N, C-alpha and C positions, 0 to 999 in steps of 0.2 A: 517175219510171221510169228505170231504169238505161240508160246508153249501150249501144248494140248491141255485142255481142261476137260474133265469128265462130263459128258453130255447125257442128260436124261430128257428126251424129247417126248412131249405129251401127245403128239398126233401125227401119224403117218398112214397113208392109204395104200401102201404097197401090196397088202393082201388082196386088194380088190382089182389088181392089175393082172390077174392070172386065172386060168380056168382048169389047170391041171398041175400035177406035181412037177412035170417036166419043165413047165414055164417057171414055177416057183424056184426050182433048182438054180436058175440063173441068178437069183438073188443071193445065193451063197458066194458067188464069184463076182468079180467086177463086171458089171453089165451096163456101162455108161450109155449104151445106145437104147436102153430100156429104163425110162423113169429116172427118178432122183435118188433112189435109195437101194443099196445092197449092203451086205455085211462088210465087204472090203472097204467101200467108201465111208460107211458109217464109222468103222473103227479108225480109219485114217483121220477123220475129223474129230476124234476123241469120244465117239459114241460108246456108251456102256449100257444104257437102258432105253428101250423104245416102246412107247405105247403104240401097238399095231391094231388098227380098227377093222372091224367087219361091218361094212356099210350095206344096207339093204335098200335097193332102188324103190322110189315111192310108188311105182306101179305094182309092187308086190305087197299084199296085205294078208292078214289071217294066216292060214296054214301054209300058203306059198311063201310068205315072209319067214315063217318059222323054219321051213325046210331049207330055204336058201341059206340062212345063217348057220343051220346045222351042217350043211355041206361044207361051208367055209371053215367051220370049226374043225371038222374031221380032217380037212386038208392041212390046215396049219399045224394041228397036233401030230399028224403023220410026218409032216416035214420036219418038225422039231425032233421027233423021235429018231429020224434018220440022220440027224446032225447034232447029236448030244455033245459032241466034242467042241462045238462052236456056238451052240444055242442052248438057252434054258428058259423055261416059262416061269414068270413071277406069279406065285400063288399066295405066299405068306410074307410076313415082315422080313424074315431072315433071308428071303430070296433077293432082297435089295442090296445085300452086302456085296461089295466089289472085291470078292475074295478069290476070283479066278478070272481067266481071260475070255470067258464066254460072253457073248452079247445076250442080254436078258430082254425077253419080250413080255410085256404086260398087255393082255388082250382086252379090248374094249368093244362093245356093241355101239356103233354110231347110229343112233335112232333105235327106239324101243319097239318098233313094229314086230320083230320076231317074238316078243313076249306075249302078244295078243292080249295085253292087259292083265296078265296073270302072274302073281308072285310065284306060283308053282313053276312056271316056265323060267323065271329068273333063277330060282333055286337049281334048276337043271343046268342052265348055262354056267352058273357058279361052280357046280360040281365038275364041269368040263374045263374050267379055268378062266372064265370071264371075271375080271376084277374092276372094270369101270363100265359105266353106262351113260351115254349121251341120251338124255331123255327124249329128244326129238331130233330129226333132221329138219329140213326147212318146212315140211308139210305137217299136216295134222295126223296124229296117231291116237291110240287108245288112252295114252297118258296125258297128253297136252297138245297145244298148238305150237308149230314152229314159226320162225320169223317171216316166212313167206305167206302165211295165212293173213290176207289183207283185210278181210271183212270182219272187223270186231273180233280179233283173236281171243280165245278163251284161255283160262289158266289151267291149273292142274285139275284133272278129273278125279273122281273117287278112286278109280283104279290107279291113277298116278300117285296119289297120296299113299296108297297101300304099297306100291312098288318102292317108293322112296323109303318108307319105313323098313321094308325088307332089305333094301340095299344097306341101310345103316346097321341092321342087325347082323347081316352076313359079313360085312366088310367090303362092300362094293362101292367104289368112289362114284359119286353123282356128278355128272358133267352138264353144265348149263349152256355151252356153246350151241347155237342154233335154236335155243328155246325162246319163244316169244316173251316179251317183257312181263306180261301179266302172269305167266307161269313162273317167271323168275321171282316175282314178289310173293307169290303163293308159297314157293319153296322156302324163301327166307322166313316166312311165318311158321312153317312146320318143321324145318330142319333142326335136328338135335345134334348133328355132327357137321363138320366143315364139308363144303362142296367146292368144285373147281370149274374153271372155264379152260378147256383144252386148247382152243385155237381161236381167240378173239382179240382184236385190238381195241382202240379207244375212239369213241365217237367224237370226243373233243378235238381230235386231229383228223379224223376221216369219218364223215357222217354216213356210214354204211349200216344197214339194219343188222348186220352180223356182228357189229362191234358193241362194246359195253359203254354205257353212259358213265359219267363220273360217279353218279349216285349208286349205280349197280356195282361198280368197282369197289367203292368204299364198303358197301353192304357185304359183298363177298369176302373182303379182307377182314371185316369185323367178325365174321363167322369163323375165321381161321383158314379160309380157302386160299387158293392160288389162282391168279389170272395169268394165263400163258399166252404170250404174244406170238403171232403167226407171221409167216413170210409171204402170205398171199398179197400181191400188189394191190388188188382191189380193196383190201382192208388196211393197208398202210397208207395209201395215197401216193401221189407222185413223189419221187425222191429216193427210192431204193433204200440202201443201207442207211443213208443219212436220215431219212424219214423214220426208219425203224428205230434208230437211236433216239429220235425225238419222242416216239411212243414210249420207249423205255424210260426216258427221263420224266415224262409226264406221269407214268405209272408210279415211279419211285416217289414223286412229289405227292401223289394222291394217296397211296397205300403203303409205301415203304418198300425198300429193296428186298425185304424178307418175304414179300407176298407176290413175287413176279417170277414166271418161268417162261420156257420156250415151248411152242407147239407148232412145228414147221408147216404142217399140212403138205409135206412132200408127197408126190404122186396123187395128190388130191386137187392140184391146181396147175395152171400153166404159168411159165415164166416167174417162178418164185424169186424173191430178191437175193437169195443165195442159189447158185446154180444146182448144187446137189449136196448130199449129206457128208461130203468130205470137206466142206467149206466153212464149218463153224469157226475155225481160227480166224478167217477173214472178218467175221462178225466181232470176235473178241478184239481184234486190232481196231476196228471202227469204234468200239466202246471205249477202249483205252484212249484213243485220240479225242473222244468226247469228254474225257476227264474222269471216267469211272475207274474204280480201283479193281485190282485182281480179286479182292474179297467179294465185291459186288458181282463181278462176272461169274465167279464160282457159284454164287447163290442162284443167279439167273440160269446158268447152264445146267443146273441139276440139284444143287444143294437144297433149294426150297422144296422141289418136288419130292426128293427122297424123304425129307422130314414129313411132308404131308402124307405120303403113302405109308411111312412107318407108323403114323398115327391112325391110318384108315384100314389097312389090310388086316386080315385075321392073323392071330399068332401062329 
C-alpha cells in the first residue's frame, strides 16, 4: 500500500445525507454503514481538506431554495462549532495551511438556486462561509442552464454574469461542473480569474454530458483552472480504477499534470470506483503501476487544488 499523500478532495455530498445534527454526528466517527465519507475514514485515506457541498433539489426554487440552503448552512456551522478540535472551516488563504491535525472543510453551494439570481444573497452566503459556487446543477436556474436542459440550452444570463463578477471580487471559486456547454463558453469570455470543474471527467473517454470535451479542458487550463476527475462510474466508463487512470493520463496529455485534481463525488453517487474515503492509497498504487511519479500523484491528490485556492480565496 502506498504511503499516505495529503488529499484535497474537490467534491463530496455528505452534508446532504442528514437532516439533523444527531445524524451528522455520525460523520465524526467511523460510520461505514452510512455513505462513503466520515472524518475517520477520510483521515485514514490521507484526507486533509474536503470541499463539502450544499445541494439544493431542483424542485426547490426562489425563497424555498434560499431557506433550504440556509438551514443546511446553519447545521454544518453548528456541527463544526461543536467539533473545533477535529474540524475547521476554510475561509481565507491561510486556512489552507496544513499546520494542525484538523480536517478542513471548504463549503460550496452546488447549484446557485439559493441565490435567486442576486449578488446580495451571494454576499450573505459568503459571510457565512461559502467559498465555492457550482453555477448550476443539471437544471436551469437564474444564472444559467445545466447539462440536462435539452432544448437549446442557454448560456449565462445577465444575473449569471453579475454573480460571476461578484464571486471574483469576493474570492469565491466558480465551478463549471453541471454547467451546459454554452454557459461554459460564456464564462470563458468574461472570466477575469481562473475557474474550476469540481467533479467532471473527459468526454474523449466517456461521452457523458457531464464530462468535459478536450476543447473545454484546454480552455479551463489556459485560464489557470483545475479539472477535477471524479469517481462516478457513469463518468469514467467501464473499467474502474484502470479506466480512471486512463482519464488521468489523457488529462495530463491535454492540459498537463499541474492542472488536474480529484473530485470524488462521495455520497453523491452509487458504487464509486473507490469504495470510500479511506481508499485513496489504492488509487495512488494504481497510478504508480501506470507509470506516474510520486510528484505527479501529489499534485493530483491536492497540490494543484491548494495552489488554485491560495490564488482564489480572500487574504
